[in-house]
C-alpha positions in Angstrom: 104.6 151.6 121.9 103.0 152.9 125.2 99.9 151.4 126.6 98.0 154.5 125.7 99.2 154.3 122.1 98.2 150.7 121.9 94.7 151.5 123.1 94.4 154.3 120.6 95.5 152.1 117.8 93.0 149.4 118.8 90.2 151.9 118.8 91.1 153.2 115.4 91.2 149.7 113.9 87.8 148.9 115.6 86.3 152.1 114.2 87.4 151.2 110.7 86.2 147.5 110.8 83.1 147.6 113.0 80.1 149.7 112.1 78.5 151.6 114.9 75.0 150.7 115.8 73.6 154.1 114.7 75.0 153.6 111.2 72.7 150.7 110.5 68.9 150.3 110.4 66.9 147.2 109.8 63.7 146.9 107.7 61.7 143.7 108.1 58.9 143.0 105.6 55.9 141.5 107.5 52.8 142.9 105.7 51.9 140.0 103.5 48.4 138.5 103.5 49.6 134.9 103.4 48.0 132.6 106.0 48.3 128.8 106.2 45.8 128.1 108.9 42.1 128.0 108.9 41.9 130.8 111.5 43.6 133.2 109.1 46.5 133.9 111.5 49.3 135.7 109.6 51.9 133.4 108.3 54.7 135.3 110.1 53.0 134.6 113.5 53.0 130.9 113.1 54.9 129.1 115.9 58.4 127.9 115.0 60.1 126.2 117.9 59.5 128.4 121.0 59.0 131.5 118.9 57.0 132.8 116.0 58.5 132.9 112.5 58.7 136.7 112.6 60.3 136.7 116.0 63.1 134.4 114.7 63.7 137.0 112.0 63.7 139.9 114.5 66.1 138.0 116.7 68.5 137.8 113.8 68.3 141.5 113.3 68.8 142.3 117.0 72.3 140.9 116.9 73.4 143.8 114.7 71.0 146.6 115.7 69.1 147.7 118.7 65.2 147.5 118.9 64.9 151.2 118.2 66.6 150.7 114.9 64.2 148.0 113.6 61.4 149.1 111.3 58.6 146.5 110.8 56.4 146.9 107.8 53.0 145.6 108.7 49.7 145.3 107.0 47.5 142.2 107.2 46.2 141.8 110.8 48.8 144.3 111.9 47.3 144.6 115.4 48.0 141.0 115.9 51.6 141.5 114.8 52.1 144.5 117.0 50.6 142.7 120.0 52.8 139.6 119.5 56.1 141.4 119.2 55.4 144.3 121.6 53.9 147.6 120.8 56.6 149.8 122.2 59.8 147.9 121.2 60.1 148.6 117.5 59.0 151.1 114.9 55.9 149.9 113.0 55.3 151.1 109.4 51.9 150.5 107.9 51.6 149.4 104.3 47.9 150.2 103.7 47.8 148.9 100.1 49.7 145.7 99.4 51.6 146.9 96.4 54.6 144.7 96.6 57.9 144.4 98.5 59.5 147.4 96.9 56.5 149.5 97.9 56.8 148.1 101.4 60.5 149.2 101.7 59.5 152.6 100.3 57.0 153.1 103.2 59.8 152.4 105.7 62.3 154.7 103.9 59.9 157.5 104.2 60.7 157.3 108.0 64.5 157.4 107.3 64.8 160.4 105.0 67.6 161.9 107.2 69.5 158.6 107.6 72.7 158.2 105.7 74.0 154.8 106.9 73.3 151.3 105.7 69.9 149.4 105.7 69.6 145.7 106.4 66.5 144.3 104.7 65.0 141.0 105.7 61.8 139.1 104.8 59.5 138.1 107.6 59.0 134.6 106.2 62.7 133.6 106.0 63.5 132.8 109.6 66.3 130.2 109.1 69.3 132.4 108.4 72.0 131.6 110.9 73.1 134.5 113.1 76.6 134.2 111.7 75.3 134.6 108.2 73.7 138.0 109.0 77.0 139.1 110.6 79.0 137.8 107.7 76.7 139.7 105.2 77.2 143.0 107.2 80.9 142.5 107.7 81.5 141.9 104.0 79.5 144.9 103.1 81.5 147.2 105.4 84.9 145.8 104.7 84.4 146.0 100.9 82.8 149.5 101.2 80.0 148.3 99.0 76.7 150.1 98.1 74.9 146.8 98.0 75.7 143.4 99.4 73.3 140.5 99.0 73.0 137.0 100.5 73.5 134.2 98.0 73.5 130.4 98.1 74.6 127.6 95.8 72.0 124.9 96.0 71.7 121.4 94.6 67.9 121.5 94.0 65.6 123.6 91.9 64.1 126.5 94.0 61.9 129.4 92.8 64.5 132.1 93.5 66.3 134.6 91.3 69.5 133.4 89.6 72.8 135.3 90.1 74.4 136.2 86.9 78.2 136.9 87.0 80.7 138.0 84.4 84.0 136.4 83.5 85.7 138.1 86.5 83.0 136.8 88.9 81.4 140.1 89.4 77.6 140.2 89.8 76.0 141.8 86.7 72.3 140.8 87.1 69.7 138.8 88.9 67.1 137.0 86.7 63.9 135.9 88.4 62.7 132.3 88.1 59.6 133.4 86.2 61.7 135.2 83.6 64.6 132.8 83.3 65.4 130.8 80.2 66.0 127.0 80.5 69.8 127.7 80.5 69.6 130.4 83.2 67.5 128.0 85.3 70.4 125.6 85.4 72.4 128.2 87.4 72.4 127.1 91.0 73.6 130.3 92.7 70.5 132.0 94.0 69.5 135.3 95.5 68.0 134.3 98.8 66.5 137.6 99.9 68.6 139.4 102.4 70.4 142.7 101.6 72.5 145.4 103.1 72.2 148.6 101.1 73.5 152.2 101.4 70.4 154.2 102.4 71.0 157.0 99.9 71.5 154.5 97.0 68.4 152.6 98.1 66.3 155.8 98.2 67.4 156.8 94.8 66.6 153.4 93.3 63.2 153.3 95.0 62.3 156.6 93.3 62.9 155.0 89.9 60.9 151.9 90.7 57.9 151.2 88.3 55.1 148.7 88.7 55.5 145.3 87.2 53.6 144.8 83.9 52.4 141.4 85.1 50.6 142.3 88.3 51.2 146.0 89.0 53.4 145.4 92.1 56.5 147.3 92.9 59.2 144.6 93.5 62.3 145.0 95.7 64.2 142.8 93.3 63.7 145.4 90.5 65.2 147.9 92.8 68.2 145.6 93.3 68.5 145.2 89.6 68.7 149.0 89.3 71.5 149.2 91.9 73.5 146.4 90.1 73.1 148.1 86.7 74.0 151.6 88.0 77.7 150.8 88.3 77.8 151.0 92.1 79.9 148.5 94.0 78.0 145.3 94.5 79.2 142.4 96.7 77.7 139.1 97.9 78.1 136.9 100.9 77.5 133.1 100.3 75.7 130.7 102.5 77.0 127.1 102.7 74.2 125.6 104.7 71.3 125.0 102.3 68.9 124.7 105.2 69.1 128.5 105.6 67.5 129.0 102.2 64.2 127.4 103.3 61.4 130.0 103.2 57.9 129.4 104.6 54.9 129.6 102.4 53.0 126.3 103.1 52.3 124.0 106.0 54.8 121.6 104.6 57.4 124.4 104.6 56.7 125.1 108.2 57.0 121.4 109.1 60.4 121.2 107.3 61.5 124.4 109.0 60.7 123.0 112.4 62.8 119.9 111.6 65.8 122.2 110.6 65.4 124.2 113.8 65.3 121.1 116.0 68.3 119.7 114.1 70.3 122.8 114.9 69.6 122.5 118.6 71.5 119.2 118.6 74.5 120.2 116.6 77.6 119.0 118.6 79.3 122.4 118.7 76.2 124.6 118.9 76.8 125.6 122.5 80.4 126.4 121.8 79.6 128.3 118.6 77.1 130.5 120.5 79.3 130.7 123.6 76.7 128.8 125.6 77.1 126.8 128.8 74.8 123.7 128.8 74.6 121.0 131.5 74.1 117.3 130.7 73.5 114.3 133.0 76.9 114.7 134.6 77.5 118.4 134.8 78.8 120.8 132.2 81.2 119.4 129.6 82.7 121.0 126.5 85.6 121.0 124.1 88.6 122.8 125.5 89.1 126.1 123.6 85.6 126.0 122.1 83.0 125.9 124.9 85.4 125.2 127.8 87.1 128.6 128.1 88.1 130.7 131.1 85.5 133.2 130.0 82.7 130.6 130.4 84.2 129.3 133.6 84.0 132.8 135.1 80.5 133.4 133.8 79.3 130.1 135.3 80.9 130.8 138.6 79.4 134.3 138.7 75.9 132.7 138.2 76.6 130.4 141.1 77.8 133.3 143.2 74.6 135.2 142.3 72.5 132.3 143.5 74.5 132.0 146.8 74.0 135.7 147.4 70.3 135.6 146.6 69.9 132.9 149.2 72.0 134.6 151.8 74.4 131.6 152.0 77.7 133.4 151.6 79.1 132.4 155.0 78.8 128.7 154.0 81.5 129.3 151.4 82.5 126.9 148.5 85.0 124.2 148.0 86.9 124.0 144.7 88.9 121.0 143.4 90.1 119.8 140.1 91.6 116.7 138.3 94.6 116.2 136.0 93.0 117.3 132.8 94.5 120.2 130.8 93.4 123.5 132.2 91.6 122.0 135.2 93.9 123.6 137.8 93.8 127.0 136.0 90.0 126.7 135.9 89.9 126.0 139.6 92.0 129.1 140.3 89.9 131.3 138.0 86.8 130.1 139.8 88.3 130.9 143.2 89.0 134.5 142.0 85.3 134.9 141.1 84.0 133.6 144.4 86.5 135.8 146.2 85.4 138.8 144.2 81.8 138.1 145.4 82.9 138.0 149.1 82.3 134.2 149.3 84.9 132.3 151.4 86.6 129.6 149.3 88.6 126.5 150.1 90.8 125.7 147.1 92.3 122.2 147.1 96.1 122.5 146.8 96.5 119.6 144.2 94.6 117.5 141.8 92.0 115.3 143.6 89.4 112.6 142.9 85.8 113.8 142.5 84.6 111.6 145.4 87.1 113.4 147.7 85.7 116.8 146.6 82.2 115.5 147.1 83.1 114.3 150.6 84.8 117.6 151.5 81.7 119.6 150.4 79.5 117.5 152.6 81.6 117.6 155.8 81.9 121.4 155.4 78.3 121.8 154.4 79.4 124.3 151.8 77.0 126.2 149.6 78.4 124.5 146.6 81.3 122.1 145.8 83.0 122.4 142.4 85.0 119.7 140.7 86.6 120.7 137.4 86.7 117.5 135.4 85.2 115.9 132.3 85.2 112.5 134.0 85.6 109.7 131.3 85.3 112.0 128.2 88.2 112.2 125.7 91.2 114.3 126.6 90.1 117.3 124.5 87.1 117.8 126.8 86.9 119.5 130.2 84.0 120.5 132.4 82.5 121.1 135.8 80.5 119.1 138.3 78.6 121.2 140.9 77.4 119.7 144.2 75.0 120.8 146.9 76.2 121.1 150.4 75.2 117.5 151.1 77.4 116.3 148.2 74.6 115.5 145.7 74.6 116.9 142.2 72.3 119.7 141.2 69.0 118.6 139.8 67.7 119.4 136.3 65.6 122.4 137.2 68.5 123.9 139.1 71.0 123.5 136.3 68.5 125.0 133.8 68.3 128.1 136.0 72.1 128.3 136.3 72.5 127.8 132.6 70.1 130.6 131.7 71.7 133.0 134.1 75.2 132.1 132.9 74.4 132.6 129.2 72.9 136.0 129.9 76.1 137.3 131.6 78.8 139.3 129.9 82.5 139.8 130.8 81.5 143.0 132.5 79.1 141.2 134.8 81.8 139.0 136.3 83.3 140.2 139.6 86.7 138.8 140.6 89.6 139.3 142.8 93.1 138.2 141.8 94.2 135.0 143.4 97.3 136.4 145.1 95.2 139.1 146.8 92.5 136.7 147.7 95.0 134.4 149.4 96.6 137.2 151.2 93.3 138.5 152.4 92.2 135.0 153.5 89.0 134.9 151.5 90.6 132.0 149.6 92.4 129.4 151.6 94.1 126.2 150.5 93.2 123.0 152.4 93.9 119.3 151.8 91.2 116.8 152.7 93.0 113.6 151.6 93.5 112.2 155.1 89.9 112.9 156.2 88.6 111.3 153.0 90.8 108.2 153.4 89.7 107.9 157.0 86.0 108.1 156.0 86.5 105.3 153.4 88.4 103.1 155.9 85.7 103.4 158.4 83.3 101.7 156.0 85.8 99.0 155.1 86.9 95.9 157.1 90.7 96.6 157.0 91.4 93.7 159.4 89.8 91.2 157.2 91.8 92.5 154.2 95.1 92.4 156.2 94.5 88.8 157.1 93.8 87.8 153.4 97.2 88.9 152.1 95.8 89.8 148.7 97.8 90.8 145.6 96.2 93.7 143.7 97.0 95.6 140.5 95.4 99.0 139.9 95.0 101.1 136.7 94.0 104.7 137.5 94.2 105.5 133.8 96.5 108.4 134.3 93.9 110.0 136.6 93.7 111.1 140.2 92.8 107.9 142.0 96.3 106.5 142.9 97.1 108.4 146.1 93.8 107.8 147.9 93.2 104.2 146.8 96.9 103.4 147.2 96.8 104.7 150.8 93.8 102.5 151.7 95.2 99.4 150.1 98.6 99.9 151.5 97.3 100.4 155.0 95.2 97.2 154.5 98.6 95.4 153.8 97.7 94.5 150.2 100.6 94.0 147.8 99.7 96.7 145.3 101.1 97.4 141.8 100.0 100.5 139.8 100.2 101.0 136.0 99.4 104.2 134.1 99.8 106.2 137.3 101.9 109.1 136.1 100.4 112.6 135.3 99.4 112.7 131.7 96.7 115.2 130.8 96.2 113.4 127.4 95.5 110.1 129.2 97.7 108.2 126.8 95.8 109.5 123.8 92.4 107.9 124.7 89.4 108.5 126.8 90.0 107.6 130.5 87.0 105.3 130.5 87.6 101.9 132.2 86.1 99.7 129.5 87.2 96.4 128.0 89.3 97.8 125.3 91.2 100.2 127.6 92.0 97.5 130.1 93.9 95.1 127.9 97.2 95.8 129.6 95.7 95.3 133.0 94.2 92.0 131.9 97.4 90.7 130.4 99.4 91.6 133.6 96.8 89.9 135.7 97.4 86.6 134.0 101.2 87.0 133.8 101.8 87.9 137.5 99.0 86.1 139.3 97.1 88.9 141.0 93.9 88.2 142.9 92.0 91.1 141.3 92.6 94.0 138.9 91.0 97.4 139.7 90.5 100.4 137.4 89.0 103.8 137.7 88.2 106.6 135.3 90.0 109.9 135.0 88.3 111.5 138.1 88.1 108.2 140.0 84.3 108.1 140.5 83.8 105.0 138.3 85.1 101.5 138.7 85.9 98.5 136.6 87.5 95.2 137.6 89.3 92.2 136.0 89.1 88.9 137.7 91.8 86.4 138.6 91.7 84.9 135.1 92.2 88.3 133.4 88.6 88.4 132.4 86.8 91.8 132.3 83.8 91.9 134.6 81.0 94.2 133.6 79.8 96.8 136.0 76.4 95.1 135.9 78.0 92.0 137.4 80.0 94.1 139.9 76.7 95.7 141.1 75.1 92.2 141.4 78.1 90.9 143.5 78.3 93.9 145.8 74.6 94.0 146.5 74.6 90.3 147.3 77.7 90.8 149.5 76.4 93.8 151.4 73.0 92.1 152.0 74.1 88.5 152.7 77.6 88.7 154.1 77.7 92.1 155.8 74.0 91.7 156.8 72.9 95.2 155.7 69.3 95.3 154.6 67.5 97.6 152.0 66.6 97.8 148.4 68.7 98.7 145.4 68.4 101.6 142.9 69.6 101.4 139.3 69.1 103.5 136.2 67.1 102.2 133.3 70.2 101.0 131.3 71.4 98.8 134.1 70.8 95.1 134.5 67.4 93.7 135.6 69.3 90.9 137.3 69.3 93.4 140.2 65.5 93.2 140.2 65.6 89.5 140.4 68.2 89.4 143.1 66.4 92.0 145.2 63.2 90.0 144.9 65.0 86.8 146.0 66.4 88.6 149.0 63.0 90.0 150.0 63.8 93.6 148.8 62.8 96.0 146.0 64.7 97.4 143.0 63.9 100.9 141.9 64.5 102.3 138.4 65.5 105.9 137.5 66.5 107.9 134.5 70.3 108.0 133.6 72.3 110.4 135.8 73.7 109.7 139.2 71.7 112.5 140.7 68.6 110.4 140.0 70.2 107.4 141.6 70.9 109.4 144.8 67.4 110.8 144.9 66.0 107.3 144.6 68.3 106.0 147.4 67.2 108.8 149.7 63.5 108.3 148.9 63.6 104.6 149.6 66.5 104.4 152.1 68.2 102.0 149.7 71.3 100.1 150.5 73.0 100.4 147.1 72.7 102.6 144.1 74.5 102.1 140.9 74.6 102.5 137.1 75.9 100.4 134.2 78.5 103.1 133.3 80.5 102.3 136.5 79.3 104.5 139.3 78.0 103.3 142.6 77.7 104.3 146.3 76.1 102.8 149.4 73.9 104.1 152.2 75.9 106.0 154.8 78.7 107.1 152.3 78.8 110.2 150.1 75.8 111.1 147.9 77.8 110.6 144.7 79.6 107.8 143.0 82.9 106.7 144.3 85.4 104.5 142.4 87.9 104.5 145.3 85.4 103.3 147.9 83.9 100.8 145.4 87.4 99.4 144.7 88.1 98.9 148.4 84.7 97.2 148.9 85.5 94.7 146.1 88.8 93.9 147.9 87.0 93.5 151.2 84.5 91.1 149.5 87.3 88.9 148.3 89.0 88.9 151.7 85.9 88.1 153.8 84.4 85.5 151.5 87.8 83.9 150.7 86.6 83.3 147.1 87.7 84.5 143.7 85.5 86.8 141.6 84.6 84.0 139.1 83.5 81.8 142.0 81.4 84.5 143.6 79.7 85.2 140.3 78.6 81.6 139.9 77.3 81.7 143.4 75.1 84.8 142.7 74.0 83.6 139.3 72.6 80.5 141.1 70.2 83.0 142.7 69.4 85.5 139.9 69.9 83.4 136.8 71.6 84.8 133.8 70.9 87.6 131.4 73.2 88.9 128.7 73.7 92.6 127.8 75.0 94.3 124.7 75.7 98.0 124.3 76.7 100.1 121.3 77.5 103.8 121.0 76.9 105.5 117.6 78.0 109.0 116.8 74.8 111.0 116.9 74.1 113.6 114.1 71.6 116.4 114.7 69.2 114.7 112.2 69.3 111.5 114.2 68.1 113.4 117.3 64.9 114.1 115.5 64.5 111.1 113.1 65.3 108.3 115.5 62.6 109.1 118.2 60.1 109.6 115.4 60.9 106.2 113.8 60.6 104.6 117.2 57.2 106.1 117.8 56.0 104.9 114.4 57.2 101.3 114.9 54.8 98.5 115.8 54.6 98.2 119.6 53.1 94.8 120.2 56.2 92.7 119.2 59.9 92.8 118.4 60.0 90.1 115.9 58.6 87.0 117.7 59.0 88.6 121.2 56.0 90.1 122.9 56.2 93.7 124.1 54.7 94.0 127.6 55.4 97.7 128.2 57.2 100.8 126.8 58.9 103.4 129.0 59.7 107.0 127.9 61.3 108.3 131.1 64.7 108.6 129.3 64.8 107.7 125.7 62.6 104.7 124.6 62.9 101.5 126.6 60.9 98.5 125.3 60.2 95.8 128.0 59.8 92.2 127.0 59.0 89.1 128.9 61.4 87.5 131.4 63.2 90.8 132.2 64.4 91.2 128.6 64.5 94.8 127.3 65.8 97.1 124.5 66.8 100.7 125.1 67.6 103.5 122.7 68.6 106.9 124.2 70.9 109.8 123.5 73.8 110.4 125.8 73.6 113.4 128.1 77.4 113.8 128.2 78.7 113.0 124.7 77.2 113.3 121.1 76.4 109.6 121.1 73.3 107.5 120.5 73.3 104.6 122.9 71.8 101.2 122.1 71.4 98.8 125.1 69.7 95.4 125.4 69.5 92.6 127.8 68.2 89.1 126.9 68.1 85.5 127.9 70.8 84.5 125.5 73.7 86.2 123.7 72.0 85.3 120.4 68.8 87.0 121.4 70.7 90.0 122.6 72.3 90.3 119.1 68.8 90.1 117.6 67.6 93.0 119.8 70.6 95.1 118.9 70.0 94.5 115.2 66.3 95.5 115.7 67.4 98.8 117.3 69.9 99.5 114.5 67.1 99.7 111.9 66.1 103.0 113.5 69.5 104.4 112.9 70.3 103.1 109.4 66.8 103.1 107.8 
């Protein structure tokens, strides 16, 4: 089949399966007198999230029709409704006398006498239908060539909606309203939830036959639906499976529950992917491969970055693009290069997978407009993502990522401008350049290689199938260490687990330490910006202790002065040590961009976080597991002591505190319930322990006496609720963790 024939065939299929916009109109019923506030504001204008109830309904309609095809039936305080939604956007139809929903639809149909397509009917007080449900309703109607298709739901609780009556073959034969249903019919749990697609001519005919109800004289839309069902026309249904969608709003309590549902949806793990949205967390953009992490979203995001560069007139500064060993990272880097090339922005594309710290360093020395590292860091192998750096190597701040997010999500495929990579390379707008040697030289300038050479240390390294082997291996080899690597080969699945250097993941490293007599074991995460170590006894050393050791070493052995910056989930032993050394410790929210900001503001010597990231003054403005590993080796060489001995030396200054951490899979409900429970909890004591302060800069952190604390916060990189505590004893730490758990399990 020729290309032209294929294109013709595709257009024919599309024409049969997808209704054209001009074949559908939408009628939204918003004329009711209901008000649930003392000021008499129409119910449909009550705020729900960042919109009004009616605006939520309108947004659902807008996904299948244009504004000019929406007919809003208004009545009570209609000027307020018109003003709130925009007077020129939609058609407004006035229902002077409130004679019921059927009468309201009849007023709108008077404006559609020449229309012969389909009509979508929605109620203005049912804002919680998912966009996919409206599309599913319309799709079923068109594919089945129905005259009427209605939205139904099977619920497990009694609700005052009409019951769907079906025959033995499952065909809809009637709808019985709650007020008219027998006890047996009320047991039926399939409900008519009040959204319809109806052929315009069939609807007009049924409306003409409509008579007022004997009970209250109103003309009901459901009576019109009954007429269509009984007339022998083809009737179909589309079923909802999320019972939250059925929630209507008629009371303040309904509105409160609707707000809860809306908030819960915002936190659904796959919400961004389902709606094709790009969303940044504390460590850049991360998403499931094939869901949110797609080449389409990579290109849209890069186009948004290109737009910002162009607006600022920074094209000549160019960009640097690198990637790690994850599945699709290289392809994403190449796709990104094509977009920057298409926007006339010079691009340096790294020729092979590289550590994130190297990409950060290259961005800074070139003073690029942006640096891009395609990685999902320590996330499980099914994830990928992107970290974006300023020209100085620092991560974008929150207000910047929000702007980039918004622009990305507003772009379509047609908005993306790209130039094929082979043409871009030939033209020279994209060039490949390796920065490995420059980066290694930069690390070695900050490390005492002579001291390490004299020590003759034996080191084992676990890069966790990531990208840290080449650079760290070069540094340690040039320092004359005897180095052994494990898990060094390229494996985009990372051995079937997250490339996070935690206690569980480092058991092989620990066992080999003990068997073969190494001085230290080093580990890095998948993109080599985080560190973990195992001491000479094979014991896992927490990052809190690593930070404590390195701050003491830098200050007391290397003689470098300055404070320390940590995030709020990192040990307060740093505060104690800084005070003992005559310095200050500064606390920030989680996210290394905040650590860097704090270091710059206070000219701090060291910045670090309990998840494994750190850097020092004079190095890159990002975390660096390669440099941190080399610094640990230097510390052992210059002090001539083992890790365990150094820890005891530092504990003699700072004292001891014991930390515990847990990660719990976070449901959307927890995102709302847990902070609410925390807010309602007593704030003077945790059991017998006096509360001296509470911080809300990131989650909820409860401060106790003697540098003890308990923190509950949601991760910005994974769907996890993190519980963290620090206490005088292991037993007290367990008590505090148990106290936090009550807010998750209650």
